[in-house]
Steps between C-alpha positions, in 0.01 A plus 500: 500500500601519135242492225561427134360739248569632153411848611731796502499821698546854358552755776659843531771444761644852478357602837655204680849536650761239413411270791128530431554434131700186574252375759217554251682306225591217735137467606390484132764229452389306808137511393590328175416775253660444160622855442545843648474783246684824574381811319754764406388824655731751670673345800662172400669363192311184412812303403694578817193437716441169322860394561468575870177307539616207286811468718284486812214271393489140387227441243296806405567646156575871485371702209526857378146612455597701303849638437463816295669470160562877488709488816770257393727388219384183320836321530528582871145372547578169332823450694335585832213264426716212385730541800205490740367194320832322530572597862148408621459165326247650258278669763511842330231616257560805283194714441553800271263779410449866430341588837240773491471866410522631857811305598673572170433873534631495860819337373541764228400280205261613232180304462364550149147396407452453132152517358353433160301779347 
């Protein structure tokens, strides 16, 4: 039974294997959720994962929640995003951000905190 909702789902799918990840996304699609947000952590590239899920679902929007701006070139980010938009009939949502101190440090990026004195 499909429901209609404007709700989205944000879930760390890194621990799911490929089949489990696809089954999970298909279930979110079947339940009528508006969007599935994929965080960028350590296991999957959010753009590639979004392309795979978009190709195997019918209505759910796929979003990067968030794609780390320190991990990619701006032009490559725009071209990947616009290609996913085009190929999915506008079901891709680009979410960009700076992540957090722990993940940035683990990736080898400096996290600088500026304070006013």
